[in-house]
N, C-alpha and C positions, 0 to 999 in steps of 0.2 A: 887626441882620440882616446887615450888611456883614461884620462880624467872623465870623459863622457861615459866610457864603459863602467868605470867605478861608480859614478853617480847613478847610472841605470841599475846597477846591481843593488845599490843602497835603496833606491826607490821601490824595487820589485821584490826584495827579499823579505821573508817573514822573520828571520832569525836575528838580523842585525840590531834592530831597536831593542828587543828583549835582552840581547847580550850586552849592549851598552848600559842598559838599566841595571843589570846584575853587577857589572863591573863598577858602576857608580855606587851601588849599594855596598859593595866590598870596601871601596875607598872611604865612603862616609862612615861605615862601621869601624874601620881601623882608626880613622881620625877621632871619633868619639871615645873609643877605647883608650887611645893615647892621652886624651884630655882627662879621662877618669883616672888613669894611672898617675899622671902628673899632679893631680889634686889630692891624691891619696884616697880616692873613692868617696870624696866628701862633697862633690858638686851638687848632688841630689841626695837628700837624706833617705834613710831606709823607712821613715814614716810615710814616704811617698811611694817608694818602689816595693816595700814589703821586705820580709826576711829573705836571706839567700834561698831557702827552700821554696818560698812563694814565688820568687823571681824565676827559679828553675822550672817550676810547674807551668807558670804563665808562658815563658818562652818556648817550652816544649809544645804547648798547645798552639802557639802562634806558628811554629815551624810546621807542625802537622797540618794545620788548617791551610796555610798558604801553599803547601805542596798539593793539597787536594784541590784548591782553587785553580792552580796552574793547570792541573790535569783537566779540570772542568772546562776551562777556557779553550784549551787545545781541542777537546772533544767537540765542543759546540762549534768551533771554527771548522773542523772537518765535516761536521754534519751540514753546516751551511754550504760548504763547498760541494758536498755530494748532492744536496737538493738542487743547487743551482745548475750543476752539470746535468742532472737527470731531467729537470723540468723546464729549464730555460735554454742555456747554451754553454757548452764547455769553454767557450772563449771568454766567459764572464769571470772565470776562476781567477785570472790574474788580478782583476780589480779587487776581489775579496781578499786574496793573500796579501795585497799591499795596503790593506785597510789599517790606518794608523791607530784607530781606537783599539782594535784587537791586539796589536803589537804592544801598545803602551800598557794595556791591562796585564798581558803576560809578563812584561818587564817589571811592573810594580809588584806583582805577586812574587816573582823571582827575587827581586831586591829585598822584599820583606823577609823572605825565607833565609837568605844568606845573612842578613843583619841579625835575625833571631838566633841562628846557629852560632855565629861568631860571638855574639854577646853571651850566649849560654856557656860557652867555653871559659869565659872570664869570671863567672860566678864561683866564689869560693865558700866552702862551709855549708852548713844546713841552717840551724837556728841562729848561730852566730857566725860571722865571717864578713866577707866583702862583697858588695854588689856594685857593678859599674852603672851607677844611677843614670847618667846622661844617655848611655847606650840603651838602657831599658826603656827610658822615656821615648827615645827615638823609635824603638821597636813598637811601642804602644801607638805612637802616631802613625807609623806606616801601616799597622794593622787596621786602624780606623779608616785610613785612606783606602785600604784594600777592600774593606766592606762597602764603602761608598762606591768605589769603582766597580765592584761586583754588580750592584744594583743597576748602575748606568750601563754596564756591559750587557746585562740581560735585556734591558730595554733596547739597546742598540742592535743586539742580535735579532730580537724579535722584529724590529723594523726592517733589518736587512733581509730576513727570510721571506718577507712579503714581496710579491711581484713588483709592487710600486717602489719599494726600497731599492731593489736591484736595478730597475729601470732608471730611477732617479740618480743612482750612483754613477751609472755609465753616462747618462744624459748630461749631468752637471759637469763631469770631467771633460766630456767632449765639447760642451759649450765653452768652458774655460779655455780649452785648447784652441777653439776657433777664434775666441777673442784675443788670444795672445799671438796667434800665428798669421792671421789675416788682417790687412789694414781695415780700419773702420770705414764704413760707407760714407760717401760725401754727405755733409749735413744739409738736409733739405728743409725748406721752410715748413714749420709745423702748421697743420690745419687747425685753426682755433675752434672749429666746429666738431672736432673729434678729440676725445680723451683716450689716451693710450694706456695699456696695461704696463705697469712698472716691472713686473716679473712674470715668468711663466707659471702656470698652475691651473687647477680646477677651481671654478667659482663655487665656494662652499657656503657663503653667507652674504646677504645684502642688507645693509641698513636702509630700508626703504623710507623710514621716517626722516632720517638724516638727509637722504637724497631729495625728498620732497621739499624739505626746508631749504636746502642749497639751491634748488631750482627756483623756489619762490623768491629768494633773495636776488637771484640773477634775472628774474622774470623770463624764464625759458622753460622748455620741456626737455627732459633728459630721456633718451632712448637707450636702454640697456641692451647692448648688442648680443652678448652670449646669453644663453639660457642657463639658469642655475644648474651646476653640474658639468657644464661645458669646460673643456680645456682651452685656455687662452694662451697663445704664445706671447713671449715678451715683446712689447712694442706693438701688439695688435690692437685694433680698436676695441675699447671697452664701453664707451658711451659715444653717442652722437648728440650734439646740442642743436635743438630746434628753437626757433623763436616762439615766445609765448603767444597766447590767443590775441593779446592786444598789440602784438608787434609782428604780425604776419608778414609785413613787407621789409622788416629789418632783421636780416640774418646775422650780421656781424656784431651788433650790439650785445645781445645776450651771451653769445659765445665768448666775447672779450671779457665779460664780467664773471664768467665761471672760472674758478681756480682749479685746474686739473689735479693738482696734488691733493687738495681737500676732497674732491669727488672720488678720486681713485682709492683713497684710504677708507671710504665707506663700503668698499667691496673687499671681502676677505678671500684671498686666493691661497689655496693649500695644495699639498702634494697629491692628494687624492680626494675623491668625493666622500661626503659624509651624509648622515641621515638628517642633520639639523633642519634644513630647509629644502630637502631634495627627496620627496616621496618616490619618484621614479627609480631612485637608486636602490631602494629595497626590492622593487620588482626586478631590476636588472640583476641583482645577486641571486634571487630565486631562479630566474631564467637560466643563469649560468650553471647553477647546481643541477637543474633539470636537464639541460642540454648535455652537460658533461656526463651525467649518469647513464644516458642511453648511447653514448659514443663508445667506440672500441678504445681500449680493451675493457672498460668497466662493465658495460652491458647490465645496468642495474635499473630496470624500469620502475621498481617499487620506490626507489628514492625519487625518481622523476614524479611519480604520483604524489608523494608527500609534498613536493614543491608545488605541484599543480593544486593541491588542496588549499595551500595558503594563497596562491595567486587568485584562485576562484574567490576565496573569502575577501581578499583586498578589493577586487573589482566589484564584488557585490556591495561592499561598503561605499564605493564611489558611484555606483550605477545611478542612484537617484539624487545624489548630492550635487548642488551647484559647484562648479569648479571656480577657483579664485580668479578674479578678473586680472587682466594685464594692465589696467590703468589705475594709477594712484593719484588722488586729488589732495589739494591742500584744504585748509579750513574754510576757504571761500568756495570750494567745489570746483576749482580750476585744475585740470589735468596737468600734473607736473612730472610724472614718471610713467613711462610705458615700457613694458617688457613682454616677451613671448612666454607663453605657458603651454604645457603639454595638454592637448585636447583629449576628449574621451576616446576618439579614434586612436590617438597616440598611445594612450594607456592600454587599449585592447591589443594593438599591434605589438607593443612592447612585451606584453604578457604572453601572447600566443604565437606570433609569427614564426619565431625561430624553433620553438618546440614543435609546432605543426610540421615544419619542413624536415626537422631531424627525426621526428617520431612517427611519420606517416606509415612506416612498415612495422610498427609495434602496436599490436591490438590494444594493450592496456592503455597506452597513451591516447590513441584515437578515441576509444570509448570514454575515457575520462574527460577529454576535451569536449566531446559531444554533450556529456552531462553538464559540464560547466557552462557551455554556451547556451544550452536550452534553459538552464536555471536563470542565467543572466537575462535572457530575453523575457522571462516572466516578471522581472522586477525593473528593467530599464524602461524609461519613458519612450514614447514613439520616436522622438527625434534622435534617440541613441540606439535604435534598432539596426540601422544600416551597417555599422562596423561589425556587429555580431553576425548578421546575415552574410557578410563578406567572408568571415572566418569559416562559417559552416559550408559555404559554397566552395571555398578553396580546399577545405579539409576533405570534402566529398570527392573532389577531383583528384587530390593526392592519394586517397585510399584506392580509387579506381585504377590509378597508375601502378600502385604497389601490389595489387592482388588481381589475379585473373579469374578466379572462381567467384561467382556472384554471391554464393553463401558466405564466403570469407569477407566479401565487401559488406554484406548486410550485418554480419557479426561485428566487424570493426567499426561500424557506424551506429551501433546500438548504444545509447547513453548508459553509462555505468559509473556510479560514484566511486567505486573501488577498482576501476579498471576491468577486472573480471571477478565478480563476486556479488554484485547487487543489481545487475541489469535485469530487465524483464525477461530475457531469454535464458537466464541461469537461476532464477528464483521462482518459487511457487506463487501462484496468483492468490490475492486476498479475496475471500468469499464472505461477504457480509451476511448473506442469507443464512448460512449455517450458524453464525454468531447470534443473530436475532432469533432464530428458531430455538436454539438452546436456552435462550433467556426468556422464552415464553412470549416473545413479541411477534406480532404478525409480520411475515416477510414483506419487505418493501416499505414498512413503516419507518418513520424517522426516530433515531435514538436521541434522547435528551442529552444535552451537553455536547 
């Protein structure tokens, strides 16, 4: 039991690995200094290390820099812990403090510091004197390693401070614990008509040309089960294999000819969604910003309007464009790959549903939504009007539930591109008659251009 407690303390402590690294640095520095003394300080010539004065200056800079780097790493670690406690969960702090990457970074900087200080004490003289060449070279190598580690640590900390990084940190450790603590499930016969995902993650890229070629070779049709951007658990269905048009009655033959490893490699699964092939992800992030801005304690509807501006623009770009098909054909025109795609209704709901529900009691948000929906209705073709009409209908109902006074309801449902600032009820009316009269043109006549 004592050994178990000791191992637990080792795994969860922040100080042990850095302390061991510092002790290792002391021992290595003492060993190189002993070798330098035994050789009469001739192992590495001063043409490499510089004069004693040069070596003292360089080692002093190294010691100062590594002390600053150590402080930086500790500060960043504390900031990450504070953010994790405030935004996610206090219970995630243990996983951050036991992160080996941070511990090794602190340990390397500490070891470089002690090597530089111990080596500096051994330098004798100024322009002439003795320089422990091997120890100076060791200090240079450790400093280069520290700079590389600093860059890697900054990258690692940036990844850790993201929600995805923290969630993956806990999820991966728990997954490993399940694999080591619970017996494996009984091996069941694999369905040849289903290709399973090899690892968990979000679908970020699909090599459609490669999948069409693979399906053509196997004379089958591949059905991509998840939508691009979906999270796929490890071992979940990634593809379903269907017989090709010429083999409608033979379901086993094409499935047997498909190589699951080859097909699975043509789908890239990552830790989180990216923009590469996932346009809805951009809308998803804008909606998150908009919804978070009108939630307590932020209460910042202006930021919500800025996000709505961009959502309006994106949907306007999509309104009249044909959406990509979900069928992919080979060079003979035979369908070889089918997948689900987000429809126009899906884009509209993704952009407006959550903001409409969260911002029904905020006049700026409802007025901006009305303006966006009215403008989209003016450019969307007839077959795409229904989703916009649905949003207007639900928005009207939500505003009536939020306000009791009819004047407030009417004001909240007035289209306004700036929330409150450019609607018909807050701006002056444009009078063309006065313009034409001032220009000497008969009122009611058409202006050229």
